[in-house]
N, CA, C and O atoms as a CHARMM CRD file, in Angstrom:
* protein
*
  348
    1    1 MET  N     24.03600  58.61600  18.86900 PROA 1      0.00000
    2    1 MET  CA    23.94900  60.47300  19.28500 PROA 1      0.00000
    3    1 MET  C     23.31100  60.73500  20.17800 PROA 1      0.00000
    4    1 MET  O     22.12000  60.55300  20.43000 PROA 1      0.00000
    5    2 CYS  N     24.58400  61.45300  21.00800 PROA 2      0.00000
    6    2 CYS  CA    23.91800  62.10000  22.19900 PROA 2      0.00000
    7    2 CYS  C     23.90800  63.94800  22.73300 PROA 2      0.00000
    8    2 CYS  O     24.78600  64.77000  22.99800 PROA 2      0.00000
    9    3 VAL  N     22.64700  63.95600  22.69600 PROA 3      0.00000
   10    3 VAL  CA    22.42300  65.62000  22.96600 PROA 3      0.00000
   11    3 VAL  C     22.40200  66.17300  23.65300 PROA 3      0.00000
   12    3 VAL  O     21.37200  66.02900  24.31000 PROA 3      0.00000
   13    4 LYS  N     23.73400  67.67600  24.39900 PROA 4      0.00000
   14    4 LYS  CA    22.63600  67.96200  25.44400 PROA 4      0.00000
   15    4 LYS  C     22.91500  69.41300  25.77100 PROA 4      0.00000
   16    4 LYS  O     24.06100  69.85900  25.72200 PROA 4      0.00000
   17    5 ASP  N     21.56600  70.36600  26.20300 PROA 5      0.00000
   18    5 ASP  CA    21.74100  71.89900  26.08100 PROA 5      0.00000
   19    5 ASP  C     22.70600  72.23300  27.25600 PROA 5      0.00000
   20    5 ASP  O     23.22600  71.33800  27.92200 PROA 5      0.00000
   21    6 VAL  N     22.91900  73.53100  27.48000 PROA 6      0.00000
   22    6 VAL  CA    23.73200  74.03400  28.60900 PROA 6      0.00000
   23    6 VAL  C     23.68000  75.68400  28.29600 PROA 6      0.00000
   24    6 VAL  O     23.29400  76.38700  27.36200 PROA 6      0.00000
   25    7 VAL  N     24.30600  75.90300  29.64900 PROA 7      0.00000
   26    7 VAL  CA    24.04800  76.92200  29.27100 PROA 7      0.00000
   27    7 VAL  C     26.06900  77.87300  29.96800 PROA 7      0.00000
   28    7 VAL  O     26.52400  77.79200  31.10900 PROA 7      0.00000
   29    8 ILE  N     26.73000  78.62300  28.73300 PROA 8      0.00000
   30    8 ILE  CA    27.46100  78.80400  29.20300 PROA 8      0.00000
   31    8 ILE  C     27.97800  80.25600  30.16200 PROA 8      0.00000
   32    8 ILE  O     28.53300  81.29400  29.80100 PROA 8      0.00000
   33    9 ASN  N     27.60800  79.87700  31.23100 PROA 9      0.00000
   34    9 ASN  CA    27.87600  80.82700  32.87300 PROA 9      0.00000
   35    9 ASN  C     29.23900  81.81700  32.76600 PROA 9      0.00000
   36    9 ASN  O     28.83200  82.89700  33.19800 PROA 9      0.00000
   37   10 ASN  N     30.11100  81.91200  32.54200 PROA 10     0.00000
   38   10 ASN  CA    31.50700  82.46800  32.79800 PROA 10     0.00000
   39   10 ASN  C     31.26700  83.83000  31.71500 PROA 10     0.00000
   40   10 ASN  O     30.94500  83.93000  30.53100 PROA 10     0.00000
   41   11 GLN  N     31.54100  84.60200  32.59200 PROA 11     0.00000
   42   11 GLN  CA    31.50600  85.91700  32.13400 PROA 11     0.00000
   43   11 GLN  C     31.70700  86.19100  30.70600 PROA 11     0.00000
   44   11 GLN  O     30.94400  86.93600  30.09200 PROA 11     0.00000
   45   12 VAL  N     32.67500  85.63100  30.18000 PROA 12     0.00000
   46   12 VAL  CA    33.37900  85.70700  28.91200 PROA 12     0.00000
   47   12 VAL  C     32.90800  84.90300  27.74200 PROA 12     0.00000
   48   12 VAL  O     33.38500  85.12300  26.62800 PROA 12     0.00000
   49   13 GLY  N     32.08900  84.07600  27.91100 PROA 13     0.00000
   50   13 GLY  CA    31.59600  82.97300  27.31600 PROA 13     0.00000
   51   13 GLY  C     32.63800  82.18200  26.57400 PROA 13     0.00000
   52   13 GLY  O     33.65300  81.99100  27.24500 PROA 13     0.00000
   53   14 LEU  N     32.64800  81.70200  25.43100 PROA 14     0.00000
   54   14 LEU  CA    33.17000  81.25500  24.20400 PROA 14     0.00000
   55   14 LEU  C     34.56100  81.05600  23.64200 PROA 14     0.00000
   56   14 LEU  O     34.94300  80.06200  23.02500 PROA 14     0.00000
   57   15 HSD  N     35.41900  82.36700  24.00100 PROA 15     0.00000
   58   15 HSD  CA    36.59400  83.21700  24.04700 PROA 15     0.00000
   59   15 HSD  C     37.50500  82.83000  24.02500 PROA 15     0.00000
   60   15 HSD  O     37.78700  82.25800  25.07800 PROA 15     0.00000
   61   16 ALA  N     38.46400  82.81100  23.09100 PROA 16     0.00000
   62   16 ALA  CA    39.65200  82.34800  23.26500 PROA 16     0.00000
   63   16 ALA  C     40.20600  81.03300  24.49400 PROA 16     0.00000
   64   16 ALA  O     40.35300  79.85400  24.17300 PROA 16     0.00000
   65   17 ARG  N     40.35400  81.37300  25.36100 PROA 17     0.00000
   66   17 ARG  CA    41.25900  80.62300  26.58100 PROA 17     0.00000
   67   17 ARG  C     39.97800  79.38400  27.09200 PROA 17     0.00000
   68   17 ARG  O     40.15800  78.33400  27.71000 PROA 17     0.00000
   69   18 PRO  N     39.06600  79.80500  26.72300 PROA 18     0.00000
   70   18 PRO  CA    38.05200  78.93900  27.56700 PROA 18     0.00000
   71   18 PRO  C     37.69300  78.40100  26.17100 PROA 18     0.00000
   72   18 PRO  O     37.30500  77.23300  26.18500 PROA 18     0.00000
   73   19 ALA  N     37.74100  79.04200  24.88300 PROA 19     0.00000
   74   19 ALA  CA    37.50700  77.77100  23.70800 PROA 19     0.00000
   75   19 ALA  C     38.50600  77.04100  23.48100 PROA 19     0.00000
   76   19 ALA  O     38.29900  75.92300  23.00900 PROA 19     0.00000
   77   20 THR  N     39.81800  77.46400  23.75000 PROA 20     0.00000
   78   20 THR  CA    40.39000  76.12200  23.82300 PROA 20     0.00000
   79   20 THR  C     40.52000  75.37300  24.83300 PROA 20     0.00000
   80   20 THR  O     41.14200  74.31700  24.71600 PROA 20     0.00000
   81   21 PHE  N     39.95100  75.76200  26.07000 PROA 21     0.00000
   82   21 PHE  CA    40.20900  74.54600  26.84500 PROA 21     0.00000
   83   21 PHE  C     38.97500  73.37500  26.64300 PROA 21     0.00000
   84   21 PHE  O     38.99400  72.20000  27.00800 PROA 21     0.00000
   85   22 PHE  N     37.79300  74.19900  25.85800 PROA 22     0.00000
   86   22 PHE  CA    36.55000  73.25800  25.48000 PROA 22     0.00000
   87   22 PHE  C     37.23800  71.93400  24.31300 PROA 22     0.00000
   88   22 PHE  O     37.15200  70.71800  24.48400 PROA 22     0.00000
   89   23 ILE  N     38.07900  72.85600  22.83900 PROA 23     0.00000
   90   23 ILE  CA    38.44300  72.37900  21.78900 PROA 23     0.00000
   91   23 ILE  C     39.35200  71.39300  22.23500 PROA 23     0.00000
   92   23 ILE  O     38.97700  70.30000  21.81100 PROA 23     0.00000
   93   24 GLN  N     40.60700  71.28600  23.05200 PROA 24     0.00000
   94   24 GLN  CA    40.99800  70.89500  24.04500 PROA 24     0.00000
   95   24 GLN  C     40.49300  69.20800  24.09400 PROA 24     0.00000
   96   24 GLN  O     40.86900  68.29400  23.36000 PROA 24     0.00000
   97   25 LYS  N     39.56400  69.17100  25.16800 PROA 25     0.00000
   98   25 LYS  CA    38.19100  68.17500  25.69500 PROA 25     0.00000
   99   25 LYS  C     38.07400  67.43200  24.98800 PROA 25     0.00000
  100   25 LYS  O     38.38400  66.25000  25.13100 PROA 25     0.00000
  101   26 ALA  N     37.48400  68.05500  23.82400 PROA 26     0.00000
  102   26 ALA  CA    36.43100  67.38400  22.48300 PROA 26     0.00000
  103   26 ALA  C     37.91400  66.88800  21.91400 PROA 26     0.00000
  104   26 ALA  O     38.00600  65.74000  21.47900 PROA 26     0.00000
  105   27 ASN  N     38.51300  67.34200  21.91800 PROA 27     0.00000
  106   27 ASN  CA    39.47900  66.38300  20.51600 PROA 27     0.00000
  107   27 ASN  C     40.41700  65.28100  21.18400 PROA 27     0.00000
  108   27 ASN  O     41.44000  64.90500  20.61200 PROA 27     0.00000
  109   28 GLU  N     39.94600  64.68700  22.65500 PROA 28     0.00000
  110   28 GLU  CA    40.79000  63.57300  23.57800 PROA 28     0.00000
  111   28 GLU  C     39.64500  62.47000  23.19100 PROA 28     0.00000
  112   28 GLU  O     39.58000  61.38400  23.76700 PROA 28     0.00000
  113   29 PHE  N     38.89700  62.80500  22.32000 PROA 29     0.00000
  114   29 PHE  CA    37.80400  61.58400  21.94800 PROA 29     0.00000
  115   29 PHE  C     37.28300  61.28000  20.53000 PROA 29     0.00000
  116   29 PHE  O     36.74600  62.03100  19.71500 PROA 29     0.00000
  117   30 LYS  N     37.62600  59.81400  20.45400 PROA 30     0.00000
  118   30 LYS  CA    37.37400  59.87400  19.29300 PROA 30     0.00000
  119   30 LYS  C     35.46500  60.19900  17.96700 PROA 30     0.00000
  120   30 LYS  O     35.12700  59.97300  16.80500 PROA 30     0.00000
  121   31 SER  N     34.89200  60.78700  19.17500 PROA 31     0.00000
  122   31 SER  CA    33.44100  61.13100  18.57400 PROA 31     0.00000
  123   31 SER  C     33.25900  62.04900  17.44500 PROA 31     0.00000
  124   31 SER  O     34.09600  62.92800  17.24400 PROA 31     0.00000
  125   32 THR  N     32.44400  61.94100  16.84800 PROA 32     0.00000
  126   32 THR  CA    32.23000  63.73500  16.66600 PROA 32     0.00000
  127   32 THR  C     31.53300  64.72400  17.94400 PROA 32     0.00000
  128   32 THR  O     30.66100  64.46600  18.77300 PROA 32     0.00000
  129   33 VAL  N     32.21300  65.75400  17.72500 PROA 33     0.00000
  130   33 VAL  CA    31.70600  66.35900  18.26100 PROA 33     0.00000
  131   33 VAL  C     30.88800  67.95000  17.81300 PROA 33     0.00000
  132   33 VAL  O     31.65000  68.88500  18.06000 PROA 33     0.00000
  133   34 TRP  N     30.03000  68.24000  17.44000 PROA 34     0.00000
  134   34 TRP  CA    29.23600  69.84400  17.28000 PROA 34     0.00000
  135   34 TRP  C     28.90200  70.44600  18.36900 PROA 34     0.00000
  136   34 TRP  O     28.61200  69.95900  19.46200 PROA 34     0.00000
  137   35 VAL  N     28.95500  71.54800  18.02900 PROA 35     0.00000
  138   35 VAL  CA    28.48600  72.82700  18.66300 PROA 35     0.00000
  139   35 VAL  C     27.12100  73.49500  18.15400 PROA 35     0.00000
  140   35 VAL  O     27.37800  74.38600  17.34500 PROA 35     0.00000
  141   36 GLU  N     26.10000  73.37600  18.32300 PROA 36     0.00000
  142   36 GLU  CA    25.05700  74.44000  18.47200 PROA 36     0.00000
  143   36 GLU  C     24.80800  75.93700  18.84900 PROA 36     0.00000
  144   36 GLU  O     24.54900  75.88400  20.05200 PROA 36     0.00000
  145   37 LYS  N     24.75000  77.23900  18.45500 PROA 37     0.00000
  146   37 LYS  CA    23.55500  78.30100  18.42800 PROA 37     0.00000
  147   37 LYS  C     22.69100  78.72400  17.77100 PROA 37     0.00000
  148   37 LYS  O     22.87200  79.28300  16.68900 PROA 37     0.00000
  149   38 GLU  N     21.19800  78.46200  18.50200 PROA 38     0.00000
  150   38 GLU  CA    20.89300  79.14600  17.70900 PROA 38     0.00000
  151   38 GLU  C     20.52400  77.95300  15.88300 PROA 38     0.00000
  152   38 GLU  O     20.09800  76.79900  15.89500 PROA 38     0.00000
  153   39 ASP  N     20.75600  78.49500  15.05400 PROA 39     0.00000
  154   39 ASP  CA    20.67800  77.49200  13.86100 PROA 39     0.00000
  155   39 ASP  C     21.96900  77.60600  13.12400 PROA 39     0.00000
  156   39 ASP  O     21.98900  77.32500  11.92600 PROA 39     0.00000
  157   40 ARG  N     22.99600  77.97600  13.71500 PROA 40     0.00000
  158   40 ARG  CA    24.58000  77.34200  13.31900 PROA 40     0.00000
  159   40 ARG  C     25.06700  76.55800  14.03000 PROA 40     0.00000
  160   40 ARG  O     25.16100  76.84800  15.22300 PROA 40     0.00000
  161   41 ARG  N     25.53500  75.32000  13.56100 PROA 41     0.00000
  162   41 ARG  CA    26.44800  74.70300  13.91600 PROA 41     0.00000
  163   41 ARG  C     28.07300  74.19600  13.41500 PROA 41     0.00000
  164   41 ARG  O     28.43900  73.94400  12.26700 PROA 41     0.00000
  165   42 VAL  N     28.58800  74.16500  14.22500 PROA 42     0.00000
  166   42 VAL  CA    30.46200  74.08500  13.68500 PROA 42     0.00000
  167   42 VAL  C     30.82900  72.78100  14.44300 PROA 42     0.00000
  168   42 VAL  O     29.92600  72.31100  15.13600 PROA 42     0.00000
  169   43 ASN  N     31.97100  72.14900  14.42000 PROA 43     0.00000
  170   43 ASN  CA    32.66900  71.53600  14.31200 PROA 43     0.00000
  171   43 ASN  C     33.03600  71.74400  15.73600 PROA 43     0.00000
  172   43 ASN  O     33.35700  72.93000  15.81400 PROA 43     0.00000
  173   44 ALA  N     33.14600  71.20400  16.86000 PROA 44     0.00000
  174   44 ALA  CA    33.89600  71.83500  18.35700 PROA 44     0.00000
  175   44 ALA  C     35.08500  71.11100  18.52000 PROA 44     0.00000
  176   44 ALA  O     35.54300  70.86300  19.63500 PROA 44     0.00000
  177   45 LYS  N     35.80300  70.62900  17.08900 PROA 45     0.00000
  178   45 LYS  CA    37.45200  70.55700  17.02800 PROA 45     0.00000
  179   45 LYS  C     38.16300  71.86500  16.38100 PROA 45     0.00000
  180   45 LYS  O     39.31200  71.89500  15.94000 PROA 45     0.00000
  181   46 SER  N     37.18300  73.00300  16.42100 PROA 46     0.00000
  182   46 SER  CA    37.79900  73.52800  15.78400 PROA 46     0.00000
  183   46 SER  C     37.79800  74.96000  16.11100 PROA 46     0.00000
  184   46 SER  O     36.64300  75.37200  16.22100 PROA 46     0.00000
  185   47 LEU  N     38.57000  75.74000  16.27700 PROA 47     0.00000
  186   47 LEU  CA    38.92000  76.80700  17.54600 PROA 47     0.00000
  187   47 LEU  C     38.10400  78.17500  16.44700 PROA 47     0.00000
  188   47 LEU  O     37.53900  79.11400  17.00800 PROA 47     0.00000
  189   48 LEU  N     38.16400  78.08500  14.79700 PROA 48     0.00000
  190   48 LEU  CA    38.29300  78.84600  14.40500 PROA 48     0.00000
  191   48 LEU  C     36.49600  78.63600  14.39800 PROA 48     0.00000
  192   48 LEU  O     35.80400  79.65400  14.39800 PROA 48     0.00000
  193   49 GLY  N     35.98500  77.57300  14.39500 PROA 49     0.00000
  194   49 GLY  CA    34.84100  77.39800  14.16300 PROA 49     0.00000
  195   49 GLY  C     33.78300  77.42800  15.39500 PROA 49     0.00000
  196   49 GLY  O     32.56000  77.49900  15.28100 PROA 49     0.00000
  197   50 VAL  N     34.34900  77.37400  16.30600 PROA 50     0.00000
  198   50 VAL  CA    33.79000  77.44500  17.63000 PROA 50     0.00000
  199   50 VAL  C     33.45500  79.36300  17.91700 PROA 50     0.00000
  200   50 VAL  O     32.36600  79.85500  18.21300 PROA 50     0.00000
  201   51 LEU  N     34.48700  79.94400  17.75100 PROA 51     0.00000
  202   51 LEU  CA    35.06800  81.48500  17.69200 PROA 51     0.00000
  203   51 LEU  C     33.91100  82.11300  16.57700 PROA 51     0.00000
  204   51 LEU  O     33.31400  83.17000  16.37200 PROA 51     0.00000
  205   52 SER  N     33.99300  80.98800  16.11100 PROA 52     0.00000
  206   52 SER  CA    33.01200  82.00200  14.34400 PROA 52     0.00000
  207   52 SER  C     31.25900  82.36500  15.45400 PROA 52     0.00000
  208   52 SER  O     30.40300  83.23800  15.31100 PROA 52     0.00000
  209   53 LEU  N     31.38600  81.21400  16.47800 PROA 53     0.00000
  210   53 LEU  CA    29.64800  81.44900  16.98000 PROA 53     0.00000
  211   53 LEU  C     29.63900  82.81700  17.78700 PROA 53     0.00000
  212   53 LEU  O     28.62200  83.48500  17.98000 PROA 53     0.00000
  213   54 GLY  N     30.83200  83.11900  18.20300 PROA 54     0.00000
  214   54 GLY  CA    30.50500  84.56400  18.97100 PROA 54     0.00000
  215   54 GLY  C     29.69000  84.14500  20.01700 PROA 54     0.00000
  216   54 GLY  O     28.65400  84.81000  20.01900 PROA 54     0.00000
  217   55 ILE  N     29.73200  83.22000  21.01200 PROA 55     0.00000
  218   55 ILE  CA    29.23400  82.10300  22.53300 PROA 55     0.00000
  219   55 ILE  C     29.64800  83.42600  23.79000 PROA 55     0.00000
  220   55 ILE  O     30.64100  83.38000  24.51500 PROA 55     0.00000
  221   56 VAL  N     28.79000  84.34500  23.79000 PROA 56     0.00000
  222   56 VAL  CA    28.95300  85.23400  25.28100 PROA 56     0.00000
  223   56 VAL  C     28.27600  84.30700  26.14900 PROA 56     0.00000
  224   56 VAL  O     27.74800  83.20800  25.98400 PROA 56     0.00000
  225   57 GLY  N     28.49700  85.27500  27.36400 PROA 57     0.00000
  226   57 GLY  CA    27.82900  84.26300  29.22200 PROA 57     0.00000
  227   57 GLY  C     26.56600  84.60500  28.71700 PROA 57     0.00000
  228   57 GLY  O     26.16900  85.39900  27.86400 PROA 57     0.00000
  229   58 GLY  N     25.96200  83.67300  29.58200 PROA 58     0.00000
  230   58 GLY  CA    24.88800  83.67300  29.88700 PROA 58     0.00000
  231   58 GLY  C     24.20100  83.15900  28.17300 PROA 58     0.00000
  232   58 GLY  O     22.97700  83.04100  28.13400 PROA 58     0.00000
  233   59 THR  N     24.92000  82.90200  26.96600 PROA 59     0.00000
  234   59 THR  CA    24.33800  81.94700  25.94100 PROA 59     0.00000
  235   59 THR  C     24.31800  80.23200  26.09300 PROA 59     0.00000
  236   59 THR  O     25.20200  79.50600  26.54700 PROA 59     0.00000
  237   60 LYS  N     23.15900  79.91800  25.61600 PROA 60     0.00000
  238   60 LYS  CA    22.81600  78.59200  25.86500 PROA 60     0.00000
  239   60 LYS  C     23.04000  78.04100  24.69300 PROA 60     0.00000
  240   60 LYS  O     22.69900  78.66600  23.68800 PROA 60     0.00000
  241   61 ILE  N     23.56000  76.95800  24.59300 PROA 61     0.00000
  242   61 ILE  CA    24.31500  75.66900  22.92600 PROA 61     0.00000
  243   61 ILE  C     23.56600  74.52300  23.48700 PROA 61     0.00000
  244   61 ILE  O     22.75800  74.18500  24.35200 PROA 61     0.00000
  245   62 ARG  N     24.46500  74.02500  22.26900 PROA 62     0.00000
  246   62 ARG  CA    23.50700  72.28600  22.57100 PROA 62     0.00000
  247   62 ARG  C     25.27800  71.80300  21.65800 PROA 62     0.00000
  248   62 ARG  O     25.78700  72.29400  20.65000 PROA 62     0.00000
  249   63 ILE  N     25.65200  70.94500  22.36100 PROA 63     0.00000
  250   63 ILE  CA    26.70300  69.84000  22.11300 PROA 63     0.00000
  251   63 ILE  C     26.08600  68.62200  21.93800 PROA 63     0.00000
  252   63 ILE  O     25.49300  67.77400  22.60500 PROA 63     0.00000
  253   64 ILE  N     26.45600  68.84800  20.72900 PROA 64     0.00000
  254   64 ILE  CA    25.80300  66.72500  19.50400 PROA 64     0.00000
  255   64 ILE  C     27.34100  66.46300  19.33600 PROA 64     0.00000
  256   64 ILE  O     28.27600  66.95500  18.70400 PROA 64     0.00000
  257   65 VAL  N     27.05100  65.07400  20.53900 PROA 65     0.00000
  258   65 VAL  CA    27.82100  63.85900  19.94800 PROA 65     0.00000
  259   65 VAL  C     27.51500  62.40900  19.27100 PROA 65     0.00000
  260   65 VAL  O     26.74300  61.47800  19.50100 PROA 65     0.00000
  261   66 ASP  N     28.26900  62.63300  18.56000 PROA 66     0.00000
  262   66 ASP  CA    27.76500  61.63100  17.86900 PROA 66     0.00000
  263   66 ASP  C     29.06700  60.24100  17.61700 PROA 66     0.00000
  264   66 ASP  O     29.89800  60.45600  16.73500 PROA 66     0.00000
  265   67 GLY  N     29.15900  58.97700  18.36100 PROA 67     0.00000
  266   67 GLY  CA    30.50500  57.78200  17.90500 PROA 67     0.00000
  267   67 GLY  C     30.89400  57.08100  19.19300 PROA 67     0.00000
  268   67 GLY  O     30.36400  57.37600  20.26400 PROA 67     0.00000
  269   68 PRO  N     31.80900  56.16800  19.07600 PROA 68     0.00000
  270   68 PRO  CA    32.15700  55.83000  19.98000 PROA 68     0.00000
  271   68 PRO  C     32.01600  55.35600  20.95700 PROA 68     0.00000
  272   68 PRO  O     31.75800  54.19900  21.29100 PROA 68     0.00000
  273   69 ASP  N     32.28200  56.79700  21.81100 PROA 69     0.00000
  274   69 ASP  CA    32.61600  56.95000  23.19700 PROA 69     0.00000
  275   69 ASP  C     32.03300  58.68500  23.33700 PROA 69     0.00000
  276   69 ASP  O     32.56600  59.57400  24.00000 PROA 69     0.00000
  277   70 GLU  N     30.62400  58.79500  22.36900 PROA 70     0.00000
  278   70 GLU  CA    29.41800  59.52500  22.92200 PROA 70     0.00000
  279   70 GLU  C     29.22800  60.01800  24.63300 PROA 70     0.00000
  280   70 GLU  O     29.08800  61.15400  25.08500 PROA 70     0.00000
  281   71 GLU  N     29.26800  59.10600  25.12500 PROA 71     0.00000
  282   71 GLU  CA    28.73700  59.39900  26.16300 PROA 71     0.00000
  283   71 GLU  C     29.89700  59.96400  27.34600 PROA 71     0.00000
  284   71 GLU  O     29.86800  61.04400  27.93700 PROA 71     0.00000
  285   72 THR  N     30.62300  59.17600  27.43800 PROA 72     0.00000
  286   72 THR  CA    31.81000  59.65200  28.15500 PROA 72     0.00000
  287   72 THR  C     32.48100  61.24300  27.31900 PROA 72     0.00000
  288   72 THR  O     33.12600  62.16500  27.81800 PROA 72     0.00000
  289   73 ALA  N     32.25500  61.14500  26.65400 PROA 73     0.00000
  290   73 ALA  CA    32.94100  62.80700  25.69000 PROA 73     0.00000
  291   73 ALA  C     31.82800  63.45700  26.04900 PROA 73     0.00000
  292   73 ALA  O     32.25400  64.38600  26.73600 PROA 73     0.00000
  293   74 LEU  N     30.16000  63.57200  25.98500 PROA 74     0.00000
  294   74 LEU  CA    29.29100  64.24400  26.16000 PROA 74     0.00000
  295   74 LEU  C     29.21800  64.73900  27.85300 PROA 74     0.00000
  296   74 LEU  O     28.67900  65.76600  28.26400 PROA 74     0.00000
  297   75 ASP  N     29.83800  63.81400  28.58200 PROA 75     0.00000
  298   75 ASP  CA    29.86800  64.33700  30.46200 PROA 75     0.00000
  299   75 ASP  C     31.19900  64.93300  30.16400 PROA 75     0.00000
  300   75 ASP  O     31.42800  65.77800  31.03000 PROA 75     0.00000
  301   76 ALA  N     32.08900  64.85700  29.37900 PROA 76     0.00000
  302   76 ALA  CA    33.69400  65.25200  30.25400 PROA 76     0.00000
  303   76 ALA  C     33.49200  66.93300  29.73800 PROA 76     0.00000
  304   76 ALA  O     34.10500  67.83600  30.30800 PROA 76     0.00000
  305   77 LEU  N     32.42600  67.22100  28.43700 PROA 77     0.00000
  306   77 LEU  CA    32.56500  68.38500  27.80000 PROA 77     0.00000
  307   77 LEU  C     31.45600  69.08300  28.98200 PROA 77     0.00000
  308   77 LEU  O     31.96700  70.04400  29.55800 PROA 77     0.00000
  309   78 VAL  N     30.00600  68.75100  29.43900 PROA 78     0.00000
  310   78 VAL  CA    29.17800  68.99700  29.89900 PROA 78     0.00000
  311   78 VAL  C     30.02200  69.26500  31.21200 PROA 78     0.00000
  312   78 VAL  O     30.40900  70.43100  31.29600 PROA 78     0.00000
  313   79 THR  N     30.38800  68.42900  32.25700 PROA 79     0.00000
  314   79 THR  CA    31.36100  68.95700  33.50500 PROA 79     0.00000
  315   79 THR  C     31.87800  70.39600  32.85200 PROA 79     0.00000
  316   79 THR  O     31.28600  71.46300  33.01700 PROA 79     0.00000
  317   80 LEU  N     33.37500  70.18200  31.90200 PROA 80     0.00000
  318   80 LEU  CA    34.10900  71.76000  31.25400 PROA 80     0.00000
  319   80 LEU  C     32.87000  72.46800  31.82000 PROA 80     0.00000
  320   80 LEU  O     32.88100  72.84800  32.99100 PROA 80     0.00000
  321   81 VAL  N     31.36300  72.73700  30.70700 PROA 81     0.00000
  322   81 VAL  CA    31.21500  73.99200  30.90100 PROA 81     0.00000
  323   81 VAL  C     30.50900  74.72700  31.64200 PROA 81     0.00000
  324   81 VAL  O     30.16200  75.90400  31.54700 PROA 81     0.00000
  325   82 GLU  N     30.22800  73.52600  32.77500 PROA 82     0.00000
  326   82 GLU  CA    29.68200  73.25200  34.12300 PROA 82     0.00000
  327   82 GLU  C     30.28200  73.94000  35.13200 PROA 82     0.00000
  328   82 GLU  O     29.71700  74.61200  35.99500 PROA 82     0.00000
  329   83 SER  N     31.69200  73.70800  34.96300 PROA 83     0.00000
  330   83 SER  CA    32.67600  74.48600  36.09200 PROA 83     0.00000
  331   83 SER  C     33.34600  75.41300  35.68900 PROA 83     0.00000
  332   83 SER  O     34.42500  75.79000  36.14600 PROA 83     0.00000
  333   84 GLU  N     32.69200  75.89300  34.70800 PROA 84     0.00000
  334   84 GLU  CA    33.28200  77.51900  34.01800 PROA 84     0.00000
  335   84 GLU  C     34.70800  77.63200  33.54500 PROA 84     0.00000
  336   84 GLU  O     35.49100  78.58000  33.60300 PROA 84     0.00000
  337   85 PHE  N     34.85900  76.22300  32.98500 PROA 85     0.00000
  338   85 PHE  CA    35.85600  76.18500  32.30500 PROA 85     0.00000
  339   85 PHE  C     37.09200  76.23300  33.07400 PROA 85     0.00000
  340   85 PHE  O     38.10800  76.66400  32.52800 PROA 85     0.00000
  341   86 ALA  N     37.12800  75.61600  34.95500 PROA 86     0.00000
  342   86 ALA  CA    37.80000  75.81000  35.43500 PROA 86     0.00000
  343   86 ALA  C     39.12600  75.27700  35.39000 PROA 86     0.00000
  344   86 ALA  O     39.17500  74.80000  34.25700 PROA 86     0.00000
  345   87 GLU  N     40.15100  75.08400  35.89500 PROA 87     0.00000
  346   87 GLU  CA    41.53300  74.34700  35.12200 PROA 87     0.00000
  347   87 GLU  C     41.92800  73.14600  36.20800 PROA 87     0.00000
  348   87 GLU  O     42.88200  72.40100  35.98500 PROA 87     0.00000
């Protein structure tokens, strides 16, 4: 299992379009991916789950990945967040 805390630095946070990019990236991997905000954990491959966290800009989240490609998945998701969801 790999875990990393990151801060969502884009202005809108993980809403609509950025959340879709995040979920698409998570779905590229076989590993299970979770996103935690404070005391809530949701499946990072679920749009409804990610949107339900209400992640706004400046929020610290924890990405948790467990599975056969966990390190690659975590690196890709962290890179996406750090790029502020640039296409």
